[in-house]
MARVEXLUM-427063 format. One record per residue (C-alpha): residue number from 1; residue in three letters; z, x negated, y. Coordinates in pm, 1 decimal, padded with zeros to 6 digits. Example, Ala and Ser with C-alpha at 12.3 -4.5 7.8 and 13.67 -1.06 7.14 Angstrom:
2
@pos->1&code->ala&pz->00780.0&px->-01230.0&py->-00450.0
@pos->2&code->ser&pz->00714.0&px->-01367.0&py->-00106.0
END
This chain:
77
@pos->1&code->met&pz->04349.5&px->-03946.7&py->01102.0
@pos->2&code->ser&pz->04309.7&px->-04245.9&py->00864.3
@pos->3&code->lys&pz->03998.1&px->-04454.9&py->00852.0
@pos->4&code->val&pz->03870.4&px->-04329.4&py->00515.2
@pos->5&code->cys&pz->03537.9&px->-04178.1&py->00430.7
@pos->6&code->gln&pz->03579.5&px->-03831.5&py->00282.5
@pos->7&code->ile&pz->03265.6&px->-03860.0&py->00067.8
@pos->8&code->thr&pz->03255.8&px->-04221.1&py->-00064.8
@pos->9&code->gly&pz->03628.5&px->-04315.7&py->-00028.9
@pos->10&code->lys&pz->03550.7&px->-04626.9&py->00170.6
@pos->11&code->lys&pz->03860.5&px->-04755.3&py->00363.3
@pos->12&code->val&pz->03987.2&px->-05051.8&py->00556.6
@pos->13&code->ile&pz->04003.7&px->-05369.7&py->00357.3
@pos->14&code->thr&pz->04151.3&px->-05709.5&py->00448.5
@pos->15&code->gly&pz->04010.8&px->-06056.6&py->00426.8
@pos->16&code->asn&pz->03997.5&px->-06388.8&py->00607.1
@pos->17&code->asn&pz->03835.9&px->-06509.4&py->00921.6
@pos->18&code->val&pz->03714.5&px->-06861.4&py->00840.2
@pos->19&code->ser&pz->03656.0&px->-07096.8&py->01125.9
@pos->20&code->his&pz->03432.2&px->-07400.6&py->01128.9
@pos->21&code->ser&pz->03731.4&px->-07620.2&py->01036.0
@pos->22&code->lys&pz->03790.6&px->-07382.5&py->00740.3
@pos->23&code->arg&pz->04120.5&px->-07248.7&py->00883.5
@pos->24&code->arg&pz->04185.7&px->-06902.4&py->00750.5
@pos->25&code->thr&pz->04342.1&px->-06616.1&py->00942.0
@pos->26&code->arg&pz->04378.4&px->-06258.2&py->00824.4
@pos->27&code->arg&pz->04145.1&px->-05988.9&py->00952.4
@pos->28&code->thr&pz->04042.8&px->-05627.6&py->00867.5
@pos->29&code->phe&pz->03706.1&px->-05498.3&py->00768.7
@pos->30&code->lys&pz->03661.6&px->-05134.0&py->00888.6
@pos->31&code->pro&pz->03412.8&px->-04881.1&py->00745.3
@pos->32&code->asn&pz->03134.6&px->-04748.0&py->00965.9
@pos->33&code->leu&pz->03279.1&px->-04397.7&py->01017.8
@pos->34&code->phe&pz->03146.7&px->-04100.0&py->01208.3
@pos->35&code->thr&pz->03291.4&px->-03753.5&py->01265.0
@pos->36&code->arg&pz->03008.2&px->-03512.4&py->01185.0
@pos->37&code->lys&pz->02970.1&px->-03136.7&py->01158.9
@pos->38&code->phe&pz->02749.1&px->-03023.6&py->00865.1
@pos->39&code->phe&pz->02616.3&px->-02662.0&py->00813.0
@pos->40&code->asn&pz->02700.5&px->-02516.4&py->00477.7
@pos->41&code->ala&pz->02405.4&px->-02287.0&py->00412.2
@pos->42&code->glu&pz->02575.6&px->-02109.5&py->00113.6
@pos->43&code->asp&pz->02844.6&px->-01940.1&py->00321.2
@pos->44&code->gly&pz->02704.3&px->-01991.0&py->00670.3
@pos->45&code->ser&pz->02992.1&px->-02203.4&py->00804.7
@pos->46&code->trp&pz->03021.2&px->-02547.0&py->00965.4
@pos->47&code->val&pz->03220.8&px->-02824.3&py->00796.2
@pos->48&code->thr&pz->03357.9&px->-03120.2&py->00993.0
@pos->49&code->leu&pz->03386.0&px->-03440.8&py->00791.8
@pos->50&code->lys&pz->03472.3&px->-03798.4&py->00861.2
@pos->51&code->val&pz->03200.8&px->-03984.1&py->00677.0
@pos->52&code->ser&pz->03057.8&px->-04328.8&py->00661.0
@pos->53&code->ala&pz->02689.8&px->-04410.7&py->00715.0
@pos->54&code->lys&pz->02644.8&px->-04425.2&py->00333.5
@pos->55&code->gly&pz->02821.8&px->-04089.3&py->00300.7
@pos->56&code->ile&pz->02573.1&px->-03929.5&py->00543.1
@pos->57&code->arg&pz->02288.2&px->-04071.0&py->00329.4
@pos->58&code->ile&pz->02447.2&px->-03926.4&py->00013.3
@pos->59&code->ile&pz->02481.1&px->-03584.9&py->00177.8
@pos->60&code->asn&pz->02115.5&px->-03599.1&py->00287.9
@pos->61&code->lys&pz->02009.3&px->-03683.4&py->-00069.6
@pos->62&code->lys&pz->02226.3&px->-03456.7&py->-00283.4
@pos->63&code->gly&pz->02320.1&px->-03177.9&py->-00049.6
@pos->64&code->leu&pz->02648.7&px->-03086.5&py->00115.6
@pos->65&code->thr&pz->02800.8&px->-02874.8&py->-00162.6
@pos->66&code->ala&pz->02723.1&px->-03123.4&py->-00440.1
@pos->67&code->ser&pz->02859.0&px->-03413.5&py->-00235.8
@pos->68&code->ile&pz->03183.1&px->-03233.7&py->-00158.1
@pos->69&code->lys&pz->03222.1&px->-03135.9&py->-00530.5
@pos->70&code->asp&pz->03176.7&px->-03493.8&py->-00640.1
@pos->71&code->ala&pz->03416.3&px->-03624.8&py->-00369.9
@pos->72&code->lys&pz->03684.7&px->-03381.5&py->-00486.9
@pos->73&code->ala&pz->03629.3&px->-03478.4&py->-00847.9
@pos->74&code->asn&pz->03674.9&px->-03845.3&py->-00754.9
@pos->75&code->gly&pz->03985.6&px->-03769.0&py->-00548.4
@pos->76&code->tyr&pz->03844.2&px->-03862.8&py->-00206.2
@pos->77&code->met&pz->03912.1&px->-03521.1&py->-00047.8
END
């Protein structure tokens, strides 16, 4: 599975390692992803999502169904 958050759309980006002598080499910045199971209270089922730490906070704030609806509207799922 790819390293993309299903709620926020965060993914791997690239940048530079910069040494003390200012020599630049390419590197990747990876999102802080977790595989979590969330309980959907509306239909009584469990949903497994690959979400970032920010995505978990969004689900806690808005709720699971609203977060999934927004993610589908933005094209992340």
